[in-house]
C-alpha positions as CSV (number, residue, x, y, z in Angstrom):
1,M,53.2,147.6,116.2
2,A,56.3,146.9,114.1
3,I,57.0,143.3,113.1
4,E,60.5,142.0,113.5
5,I,62.4,140.5,110.5
6,K,64.5,137.6,111.7
7,V,67.1,135.5,110.0
8,P,65.4,132.2,109.2
9,S,66.8,128.7,109.8
10,V,68.0,127.3,106.5
11,G,69.4,124.0,107.7
12,E,70.3,122.0,110.9
13,S,74.0,122.6,110.6
14,I,73.8,126.3,109.6
15,T,74.2,128.6,112.6
16,E,75.1,131.9,110.8
17,G,75.2,133.6,107.5
18,S,75.8,136.9,105.8
19,I,73.4,139.5,104.4
20,A,74.6,139.5,100.7
21,R,72.2,142.3,99.7
22,W,68.9,144.0,100.5
23,I,66.6,143.4,97.6
24,K,64.3,146.1,99.0
25,K,65.7,149.3,100.5
26,N,65.1,151.1,103.7
27,G,61.7,152.8,103.6
28,D,60.3,150.8,100.8
29,L,56.8,149.5,100.9
30,V,56.8,145.7,100.7
31,R,54.1,143.0,100.4
32,V,53.9,139.9,102.6
33,D,56.0,137.0,101.2
34,E,57.8,139.4,98.8
35,P,61.7,138.7,98.9
36,I,63.3,141.5,100.8
37,F,66.9,140.4,101.3
38,E,69.3,137.7,100.2
39,L,70.9,135.5,102.9
40,E,74.2,133.8,102.0
41,T,75.4,130.9,104.0
42,E,78.3,128.5,103.6
43,K,76.1,126.2,101.5
44,A,73.7,128.4,99.5
45,S,72.1,131.7,99.0
46,T,68.4,132.2,99.9
47,E,65.9,135.0,99.3
48,V,64.1,135.8,102.5
49,P,60.5,136.9,102.2
50,A,58.8,139.7,104.1
51,P,56.8,138.4,107.1
52,A,54.1,141.1,106.6
53,S,53.1,144.0,104.4
54,G,54.1,147.5,105.3
55,K,57.1,149.9,105.4
56,L,60.5,148.3,105.6
57,T,63.2,149.5,108.1
58,V,66.7,148.1,107.6
59,K,68.7,147.6,110.8
60,T,71.6,145.5,109.5
61,P,73.7,146.6,106.5
62,E,74.8,144.4,103.6
63,G,77.9,142.2,104.2
64,T,77.2,141.8,107.9
65,K,77.5,138.4,109.5
66,V,74.3,137.4,111.4
67,S,73.3,134.5,113.5
68,I,70.2,132.5,112.8
69,G,67.3,134.1,114.6
70,A,68.9,137.6,114.7
71,V,66.7,140.6,114.1
72,V,67.9,142.4,110.9
73,G,65.0,144.8,110.3
74,S,61.3,145.5,110.9
75,I,58.1,146.2,109.1
76,E,55.7,148.9,110.2
77,P,52.2,147.9,109.1
78,A,50.9,150.2,106.3
79,D,48.7,150.1,103.3
80,V,50.6,148.6,100.3
81,P,49.2,148.9,96.7
82,A,48.4,145.6,95.0
83,A,51.0,144.2,92.7
84,T,50.5,145.0,89.0
85,A,51.6,142.5,86.4
86,P,54.3,143.8,83.9
87,A,53.4,144.4,80.3
88,P,53.8,141.3,78.1
89,A,57.3,141.1,76.5
90,P,57.6,140.3,72.8
91,S,58.3,136.7,71.9
92,K,61.9,136.0,70.9
93,E,60.7,134.2,67.8
94,G,58.4,137.1,66.7
95,N,55.5,135.0,65.4
96,G,56.1,132.1,67.8
97,P,53.3,131.2,70.2
98,A,53.5,132.4,73.7
99,A,53.6,129.9,76.6
100,A,50.1,129.0,77.6
101,P,49.4,128.8,81.3
102,T,47.8,125.7,82.8
103,T,45.9,127.8,85.4
104,A,45.4,131.4,86.0
105,P,47.7,133.2,88.4
106,A,46.3,133.9,91.9
107,A,44.9,137.3,92.5
108,G,47.5,139.7,93.9
109,S,50.3,137.3,93.1
110,S,53.8,138.7,92.5
111,L,57.2,137.6,91.1
112,S,60.4,136.9,92.9
113,P,63.3,138.9,91.5
114,S,64.9,135.8,89.9
115,A,61.6,134.9,88.2
116,A,61.1,138.5,86.9
117,R,64.6,138.4,85.5
118,L,64.1,135.1,83.7
119,A,60.7,136.0,82.4
120,N,62.1,139.2,80.9
121,E,65.0,137.3,79.3
122,E,62.8,134.6,77.8
123,G,60.0,136.9,76.7
124,I,57.4,135.2,78.9
125,D,54.3,137.2,80.0
126,P,54.3,136.8,83.9
127,A,50.5,137.5,83.9
128,R,50.0,134.2,82.2
129,L,51.9,132.2,84.7
130,A,50.6,130.2,87.7
131,G,52.6,130.8,90.8
132,T,53.4,127.9,93.1
133,G,55.0,130.0,95.9
134,K,53.3,131.2,99.0
135,R,50.2,133.3,98.3
136,G,50.5,132.6,94.6
137,M,54.0,134.1,94.1
138,V,55.6,133.2,90.8
139,L,58.9,131.5,91.3
140,K,61.9,131.0,89.0
141,E,60.9,127.4,88.6
142,D,57.4,128.4,87.3
143,V,59.0,130.5,84.6
144,Q,61.5,127.7,83.7
145,K,58.5,125.3,83.3
146,A,56.7,127.8,81.1
147,V,59.8,128.1,78.9
148,E,60.2,124.3,78.6
149,D,56.5,124.0,77.7
150,S,56.8,126.7,75.1
151,K,59.9,125.0,73.5
152,T,58.0,121.7,73.1
153,T,55.3,123.4,71.0
154,R,57.6,125.3,68.7
155,S,58.5,123.9,65.3
156,T,61.3,126.4,64.7
157,A,64.9,125.7,65.6
158,I,66.1,126.9,69.0
159,T,69.4,128.6,69.3
160,P,71.6,127.1,72.1
161,P,72.0,129.3,75.1
162,T,75.2,131.4,75.4
163,P,77.6,129.9,78.0
164,S,77.9,131.9,81.2
165,P,81.0,134.2,81.4
166,A,83.9,133.3,83.6
167,P,83.9,135.0,87.0
168,S,85.2,138.6,86.7
169,V,88.5,139.7,88.2
170,P,88.7,143.3,89.5
171,L,90.7,145.6,87.2
172,I,94.0,146.7,88.8
173,P,94.8,150.4,88.0
174,A,98.1,151.0,86.3
175,G,100.9,151.5,88.9
176,Q,99.0,149.8,91.7
177,R,100.6,146.6,93.0
178,E,97.5,144.8,94.1
179,T,93.7,145.1,94.8
180,R,91.4,143.3,97.2
181,Q,88.0,141.6,96.6
182,R,85.9,140.3,99.5
183,M,85.0,136.6,99.3
184,S,81.4,135.5,99.7
185,V,80.6,133.2,102.7
186,I,80.4,130.2,100.4
187,R,83.8,130.9,98.8
188,Q,85.4,131.4,102.2
189,R,84.2,128.0,103.3
190,I,85.4,126.4,100.0
191,A,88.8,127.9,100.6
192,Q,88.9,126.5,104.1
193,R,87.9,123.0,102.9
194,L,90.4,123.0,100.1
195,L,93.2,124.1,102.4
196,Q,92.2,121.4,104.9
197,S,92.1,118.8,102.1
198,Q,95.6,119.8,101.0
199,Q,97.0,119.5,104.5
200,T,95.4,116.1,105.3
201,T,95.4,114.2,102.0
202,A,98.1,113.1,99.5
203,S,98.5,115.4,96.5
204,L,98.5,114.1,92.9
205,T,100.7,115.6,90.3
206,T,99.7,115.5,86.6
207,F,102.0,116.0,83.6
208,N,101.1,117.5,80.1
209,E,103.3,117.2,77.1
210,C,103.9,120.1,74.7
211,D,105.9,120.6,71.5
212,M,109.2,122.3,72.4
213,S,110.8,121.9,68.9
214,A,110.5,125.6,68.1
215,I,112.3,126.7,71.3
216,T,114.9,123.9,70.9
217,D,115.7,125.2,67.4
218,L,115.8,128.8,68.6
219,R,118.1,128.0,71.5
220,A,120.5,126.0,69.3
221,R,120.6,128.8,66.8
222,Y,121.4,131.6,69.2
223,K,123.0,130.1,72.3
224,D,126.6,130.9,71.2
225,K,125.8,134.5,70.5
226,F,123.8,134.8,73.7
227,K,126.6,133.5,75.8
228,E,129.2,135.7,74.0
229,K,127.0,138.8,74.7
230,S,125.7,138.1,78.2
231,G,128.3,135.8,79.7
232,V,125.7,133.1,80.7
233,N,124.3,130.1,78.9
234,L,120.8,130.3,77.3
235,G,118.8,127.6,79.1
236,F,115.3,126.5,78.9
237,M,114.3,128.0,82.3
238,S,114.2,131.6,81.0
239,F,111.7,130.5,78.3
240,F,109.6,128.8,81.0
241,V,109.6,131.8,83.3
242,K,108.5,134.1,80.5
243,A,105.7,131.6,79.5
244,V,104.5,131.4,83.1
245,I,104.3,135.2,83.3
246,E,102.2,135.5,80.1
247,A,99.9,132.8,81.5
248,L,99.5,134.6,84.8
249,K,98.7,137.8,83.0
250,A,96.0,136.0,80.9
251,Y,94.6,134.4,84.1
252,P,95.3,136.9,87.0
253,V,93.2,134.9,89.5
254,V,96.0,132.3,89.5
255,N,98.4,135.0,90.7
256,G,96.2,136.0,93.6
257,R,96.4,135.0,97.2
258,I,93.9,134.7,100.1
259,D,94.3,137.1,103.0
260,E,91.8,136.2,105.7
261,N,88.4,136.8,104.0
262,D,89.8,138.7,101.0
263,I,91.2,137.6,97.6
264,V,94.3,139.8,96.8
265,Y,94.9,140.1,93.1
266,Q,98.6,141.0,92.4
267,N,99.8,143.2,89.6
268,F,103.4,141.9,89.9
269,W,105.0,138.6,89.1
270,N,107.6,137.1,91.5
271,I,108.6,133.7,90.1
272,G,110.1,130.9,92.3
273,V,112.5,128.6,90.5
274,A,113.6,125.3,92.0
275,V,117.4,124.9,91.7
276,S,119.9,122.3,93.0
277,T,122.6,123.8,95.3
278,E,125.4,122.4,97.5
279,K,122.8,122.7,100.4
280,G,120.1,120.8,98.5
281,L,117.1,121.9,96.6
282,M,116.3,125.6,97.0
283,V,113.7,127.9,95.6
284,P,115.1,131.4,94.8
285,V,112.6,134.1,93.9
286,L,113.1,136.3,90.8
287,H,111.3,139.5,91.9
288,D,109.4,141.4,89.2
289,A,110.4,138.8,86.7
290,D,108.3,140.4,84.0
291,Q,110.8,143.3,83.9
292,L,113.8,140.9,83.5
293,G,115.3,140.0,80.2
294,F,116.4,136.4,79.3
295,A,119.9,137.2,80.4
296,D,118.9,138.6,83.7
297,I,116.8,135.5,84.4
298,E,119.6,133.2,83.5
299,K,122.0,135.2,85.7
300,G,119.6,135.1,88.6
301,I,119.2,131.3,88.3
302,A,123.0,130.8,87.9
303,A,123.8,133.0,91.0
304,A,121.4,130.9,93.1
305,S,122.6,127.5,92.0
306,G,126.3,128.2,92.0
307,P,128.9,129.7,94.4
308,G,128.8,133.4,95.3
309,P,125.9,135.7,96.4
310,R,122.5,134.1,96.7
311,W,119.2,135.5,95.6
312,E,116.5,135.7,98.3
313,R,115.1,132.2,99.1
314,S,111.4,131.7,99.6
315,R,109.2,128.6,100.0
316,R,106.4,130.5,98.3
317,R,105.9,129.9,94.6
318,T,103.9,132.4,92.5
């Protein structure tokens, strides 16, 4: 008789989550307590173990929202081969001593995916580790402890770890205006809380100073020729707009927006500029400002702040 795989309770306040990924695939043979899928909630991600050994049947695809207690798959009892420990990986220091276990691993013990990854990265032999998980499973914490124990016995210098890379931004193909990336459940909740905080608390503005002497000298040197050729004054705002565009290109996530549960990365740059008009403070938008020259930017700002046709107004600033 098939055994149901249910979404476990991971906290009193958590009522639902999302299946981030299936660690094991449909039809795979799994062992009891072996992680089979990753559950993502608004607070954390958890690896859910198999309730029994046998053949896995996946009923709920990745990315699906599920309630606590929902059935997402089943396991048909079947004979599963015993786990075999991976071959020892070479030590990073070459002649350095391997981490010595305090106790022998339990018979038939296995590694969680995160523990296997870390053991491979650190050159730790999993067969020498004592698992503290259910049925002797080696957890990530067990590998971390073995790494720390090994470090304390080495006399050679240890190279500091490489910092983790910044979160990746999807590449936007040339000619495409925007691309979408689904937010994780945790990130969706963070976005909701940040918006709630912005709407219910006072905002704080900070100021940073920078050296503008080079731009000031450049403007003083060419402002007369600029006005003679373009018919408008060369102000500082056109320099600021161009600087903002370069910054947004370097950090495209800042130029993104949230649309329901997606982050939309934009491959265009519409810059809002606050100007004083006879009707008060307005924010005209310079569309596709990256394609505008200094003269076009200055003309757009002048048209919005003076009499005559107005540029499109928008409250949104990019």
